[in-house]
C-alpha positions in Angstrom: 24.8 -25.6 134.8 25.0 -27.8 137.8 24.1 -26.9 141.6 25.5 -28.7 144.3 23.5 -28.4 147.9 25.1 -29.4 150.5 24.6 -29.7 154.4 27.1 -28.5 156.9 29.1 -31.6 158.3 28.8 -32.6 162.3 29.7 -29.8 164.4 30.2 -29.4 168.0 29.9 -26.3 170.3 33.4 -24.6 171.3 33.3 -21.5 172.8 30.0 -20.4 171.9 30.3 -21.4 168.5 29.3 -24.4 166.7 32.3 -25.6 164.8 33.2 -29.0 162.6 33.8 -32.0 165.2 36.9 -34.3 164.2 33.8 -36.9 162.6 32.5 -33.7 160.7 35.9 -33.2 158.9 36.1 -36.7 158.2 32.4 -36.7 156.5 33.2 -33.3 154.6 36.0 -34.8 153.2 34.5 -38.1 152.3 31.6 -36.3 151.1 33.6 -33.7 148.9 35.9 -36.9 147.7 32.5 -38.5 146.4 31.2 -35.0 144.5 34.9 -35.3 143.1 33.9 -38.1 141.2 31.5 -35.8 138.9 34.9 -33.9 137.6 32.5 -30.4 137.9 34.7 -27.3 138.3 32.4 -25.4 140.5 33.2 -21.6 139.8 30.6 -20.1 142.6 31.0 -21.4 146.1 28.1 -19.7 148.4 27.8 -20.4 152.3 25.9 -19.2 155.1 27.5 -16.9 157.6 28.1 -19.9 160.1 31.3 -21.1 160.7 30.3 -24.8 160.2 29.0 -24.2 157.1 32.3 -22.0 156.1 34.7 -25.1 157.4 32.4 -27.3 155.3 32.7 -25.0 152.0 36.4 -24.8 152.9 36.9 -28.7 153.0 35.0 -28.7 149.6 37.2 -26.3 147.7 40.1 -27.7 149.0 39.2 -31.5 148.3 37.8 -30.5 145.1 41.0 -28.6 144.1 38.8 -25.3 143.1 39.7 -21.6 143.1 36.1 -20.7 143.0 34.7 -17.5 144.0 33.6 -17.8 147.7 30.3 -15.8 148.5 28.7 -15.6 152.3 25.1 -15.2 152.2 22.9 -14.8 155.2 19.8 -16.4 153.0 22.0 -19.6 153.3 21.2 -19.5 157.3 19.1 -22.0 158.6 16.0 -20.0 158.4 16.8 -18.5 155.0 14.6 -17.8 152.5 15.3 -20.5 149.5 13.5 -18.1 146.8 15.6 -15.2 148.1 18.7 -17.7 147.8 18.0 -18.5 144.3 17.8 -15.0 143.4 20.8 -14.1 145.2 22.7 -16.9 143.3 21.2 -15.8 140.1 22.2 -12.4 140.5 25.6 -13.4 141.4 26.1 -16.2 138.5 25.4 -14.5 135.3 27.2 -16.5 132.8 25.6 -19.9 134.4 28.7 -21.0 136.4 28.7 -24.4 138.3 27.5 -23.4 142.0 28.4 -25.2 145.2 26.0 -24.4 148.3 26.8 -25.2 151.8 24.0 -24.4 153.8 21.9 -25.9 157.2 18.7 -27.7 157.8 16.0 -27.2 157.1 16.8 -24.4 154.3 19.2 -27.0 152.1 16.3 -29.5 152.1 13.5 -26.3 150.5 16.2 -25.0 148.4 16.8 -28.5 146.7 12.9 -29.0 146.2 12.6 -25.2 144.9 15.3 -25.9 142.1 13.5 -29.4 141.3 10.4 -28.3 141.3 9.7 -24.5 141.9 8.3 -25.1 145.1 10.1 -25.1 148.4 7.6 -27.5 150.0 7.0 -30.1 147.5 9.3 -32.6 147.7 11.0 -33.9 150.9 14.5 -34.6 150.9 16.4 -35.8 154.4 19.8 -34.5 154.2 22.0 -36.1 156.9 25.6 -33.9 158.0 27.4 -33.6 154.9 25.1 -34.6 152.8 24.3 -33.3 149.2 22.4 -33.4 146.4 23.4 -32.7 142.5 20.9 -30.8 140.2 21.5 -30.6 136.6 19.7 -27.3 135.4 19.3 -27.1 131.8 16.2 -27.4 129.8 14.6 -28.9 133.1 15.8 -29.8 136.5 17.3 -33.4 137.0 18.7 -34.8 140.0 21.9 -36.6 139.1 22.4 -37.8 142.6 21.9 -37.7 146.0 24.9 -38.8 148.5 23.9 -39.0 152.4 25.6 -40.7 155.4 23.7 -43.1 157.2 
């Protein structure tokens, strides 16, 4: 099973909501194209309730040509609980499908640390907008690739 942990792309405030900027759309498309090199089919996409995360998830879904089930989780919101998010994904993902998660700082960093080490505070990742970490979860977690914009 693969888990891709993605930070939403660059956003701006419009009408009281944070939405992807033009640069953010470009970042998300480029980041998704980089992830596509792995040729992994993600059957489940989980994103936060925030517009910028939904927009990023939609770009990944379109770029990767996925017909995935999409699930909105408040546990993926910026101050969500990484352990609660993992339990929620585990309950949604009974068959061990590959999962794409789109979230925010600091949650995406804590969640990646949690799935790699079982401790959300042990590993320090620095996710820039539209960055992602691809983790393979089989016998033991392996960080397959980390993609980040400078």
